[in-house]
C-alpha positions in Angstrom: -17.0 -11.1 46.4 -17.8 -8.5 43.2 -14.1 -9.7 41.7 -14.6 -13.0 42.3 -18.0 -13.2 40.3 -16.5 -12.2 37.5 -14.2 -15.3 36.6 -17.2 -17.7 37.1 -19.5 -15.8 35.5 -16.9 -15.3 32.6 -16.5 -19.6 32.5 -19.8 -20.4 32.9 -20.3 -18.2 29.4 -17.9 -20.4 27.9 -18.9 -23.7 29.5 -22.7 -22.6 28.1 -21.1 -22.0 24.8 -19.2 -24.8 24.4 -22.3 -26.8 25.3 -23.9 -24.9 22.7 -21.3 -25.8 19.7 -21.0 -29.8 21.3 -24.3 -30.7 22.2 -23.2 -34.6 22.6 -25.9 -37.7 22.4 -29.0 -36.5 22.4 -31.8 -37.7 24.8 -35.1 -39.1 24.1 -36.2 -36.2 24.3 -34.4 -34.3 22.5 -34.9 -37.3 19.4 -37.9 -36.4 19.3 -38.3 -33.2 18.7 -35.3 -33.5 16.1 -37.6 -36.0 14.7 -40.4 -33.3 14.5 -38.2 -30.1 13.9 -36.7 -31.9 10.8 -39.7 -33.7 9.5 -41.6 -30.0 9.1 -38.0 -28.6 7.7 -37.9 -31.4 5.2 -41.0 -31.3 4.0 -40.1 -27.1 2.9 -37.8 -27.5 1.4 -39.1 -30.7 -0.7 -42.0 -27.9 -1.9 -39.6 -25.7 -2.2 -37.5 -27.6 -4.5 -40.0 -28.9 -6.7 -41.1 -25.4 -7.2 -37.7 -24.0 -8.3 -37.5 -26.8 -10.7 -41.3 -27.1 -12.2 -42.6 -23.9 -11.6 -45.9 -25.3 -9.4 -46.5 -26.5 -6.0 -46.9 -30.6 -5.3 -47.7 -32.4 -2.2 -44.4 -33.4 -0.7 -46.3 -34.4 2.8 -45.1 -37.8 4.3 -48.6 -38.3 6.1 -52.3 -37.6 5.8 -52.2 -34.9 8.1 -50.2 -32.0 8.8 -46.8 -30.3 6.8 -44.9 -33.8 8.2 -42.3 -35.6 5.4 -41.0 -38.6 8.5 -38.3 -39.8 6.2 -36.2 -36.8 7.2 -37.6 -36.6 10.7 -36.1 -40.2 11.1 -33.0 -39.7 9.2 -32.2 -36.5 11.1 -33.1 -38.3 14.1 -30.5 -41.1 13.6 -27.6 -38.9 12.3 -28.4 -36.9 15.8 -28.1 -40.5 17.7 -25.3 -41.7 15.3 -22.9 -38.6 14.6 -23.7 -37.0 18.3 -21.1 -39.2 19.2 -18.8 -39.0 16.8 -19.0 -34.2 16.9 -14.8 -34.4 18.4 -13.7 -36.8 15.4 -12.6 -35.3 12.3 -15.0 -34.1 9.4 -13.7 -37.0 7.4 -14.6 -40.0 10.0 -18.5 -37.8 9.8 -18.5 -37.9 6.2 -17.8 -41.9 5.8 -20.2 -42.6 9.0 -22.7 -40.3 7.1 -22.2 -41.8 3.7 -23.0 -45.1 4.7 -25.6 -44.4 7.1 -27.5 -42.8 4.2 -26.9 -45.5 2.0 -28.1 -48.2 4.1 -31.2 -45.7 5.8 -32.6 -45.6 1.8 -31.9 -48.9 1.4 -34.0 -50.3 4.5 -36.6 -47.1 4.1 -37.2 -48.4 0.6 -37.0 -52.4 1.0 -39.8 -51.8 4.2 -42.1 -49.6 2.0 -42.2 -52.1 -0.3 -42.7 -55.4 1.4 -45.2 -53.5 3.7 -47.1 -51.2 1.3 -46.2 -53.0 -2.3 -45.2 -49.3 -3.4 -41.9 -46.9 -4.0 -41.3 -43.8 -3.4 -38.5 -43.7 -5.5 -36.5 -46.0 -7.9 -32.4 -45.4 -8.9 -32.4 -48.6 -11.3 -29.8 -47.7 -13.9 -27.2 -44.5 -12.5 -24.3 -45.6 -11.7 -23.6 -48.0 -8.7 -26.9 -48.5 -7.4 -28.2 -51.0 -5.0 -31.3 -52.6 -6.5 -32.5 -49.2 -7.3 -33.0 -48.2 -3.2 -29.5 -46.6 -3.2 -26.6 -45.2 -5.2 -22.9 -43.6 -4.8 -24.3 -40.8 -5.8 -26.9 -40.2 -3.0 -24.4 -42.0 -0.4 -22.2 -39.0 -1.0 -25.0 -36.3 -0.8 -25.6 -38.2 2.9 -21.7 -37.8 3.6 -22.3 -34.0 2.9 -24.8 -33.9 4.4 -24.5 -35.5 7.7 -21.3 -33.0 8.5 -23.1 -30.1 7.6 -25.8 -31.2 9.8 -23.4 -32.2 13.0 -21.1 -29.0 12.4 -24.0 -26.6 12.1 -27.8 -28.3 11.9 -27.4 -30.3 15.3 -26.4 -27.7 17.5 -28.9 -25.1 16.5 -31.7 -27.6 17.0 -30.7 -28.9 20.6 -30.3 -24.7 21.3 -34.2 -24.7 19.8 -35.3 -27.1 22.0 -33.3 -25.5 24.6 -35.8 -23.0 24.3 -39.0 -24.9 24.9 -40.4 -23.3 28.2 -40.2 -26.0 31.2 -43.6 -25.3 31.6 -44.7 -27.0 28.7 -42.4 -29.2 27.8 -43.9 -31.5 28.9 -47.6 -31.3 28.1 -46.4 -29.9 24.5 -44.6 -33.5 23.9 -47.7 -35.6 25.1 -50.2 -33.8 22.7 -47.5 -33.8 19.9 -46.3 -37.0 20.1 -50.2 -38.3 20.5 -51.1 -36.3 17.5 -48.0 -38.1 15.2 -48.8 -41.4 16.6 -52.1 -41.6 15.2 -51.4 -39.4 12.0 -49.0 -42.3 10.8 -50.6 -45.5 12.3 -53.7 -44.1 10.2 -51.6 -43.0 7.3 -49.8 -46.4 7.4 -53.6 -47.4 7.3 -54.5 -45.7 3.7 -51.9 -46.9 2.1 -52.2 -50.5 3.0 -55.9 -50.4 2.1 -54.7 -49.0 -1.2 -52.5 -51.6 -2.0 -55.0 -54.3 -1.1 -57.5 -52.3 -3.4 -55.5 -52.7 -5.9 -55.2 -56.7 -5.1 -59.3 -57.1 -5.3 -59.3 -57.7 -1.7 -62.5 -56.7 -0.7 -63.2 -54.6 2.9 -63.4 -56.7 6.3 -64.8 -54.7 9.1 -65.8 -51.6 9.5 -62.4 -49.7 9.6 -61.4 -51.1 6.3 -64.5 -49.1 5.0 -63.8 -46.3 6.7 -60.3 -45.7 4.9 -62.1 -46.8 1.6 -64.5 -44.4 1.8 -62.3 -41.4 3.3 -59.4 -42.2 2.0 -59.7 -43.1 -2.0 -56.9 -43.7 -4.4 -57.5 -40.5 -6.2 -57.3 -38.6 -2.7 -53.8 -40.6 -1.9 -52.9 -39.9 -5.2 -53.0 -36.2 -4.5 -51.0 -36.4 -1.1 -48.5 -38.8 -2.5 -48.6 -37.8 -5.9 -44.9 -39.9 -6.0 -46.2 -42.8 -4.9 -46.1 -46.4 -7.1 -47.5 -49.0 -6.5 -45.9 -52.7 -8.2 
């Protein structure tokens, strides 16, 4: 029995190692936690990048509450869902898919923000090969490189990290964080939307609009979203 168990254990370890290197397409549970982890990491990276360039810290929050930059979370979750199916493809294929995805993702996010909230957070007008100022070739290349690094190094680490969440905590922890983020995102969107209305001279209608005006005035939102500009 002992002699036959060794190769079985070895095969099990090899399969586990292969699963960590090539986790495959993510489940909805994994996508949610990839969104959460990437949102936090994106916030930290943005803060550090600004500090390195300017020697001071500036808010890089995407939501009113918590260290979250949801644009990174959405990008990481979408990359995981798409690139998880290409993990065994050539690096050039992954680079190309990531570059196209990144350009489309930036364009759509910028367009939706402008149409819904009347604001923009980035503008590439004047840069080479830009598309309406919403995306350009330079950042498409960055997205291609990011997608390649993400799939080969970061995505397997994300999946392995999520796998270590204790089973008994998985459901309650996921539920609590999901509810918090849902409320946070809805409130953040409402506050920015109401700020746009104020700039157009629209008076508050109803108690919730008054609450938004009193709790999240323009000065407060400027501190949270210093790069956001209304157009």
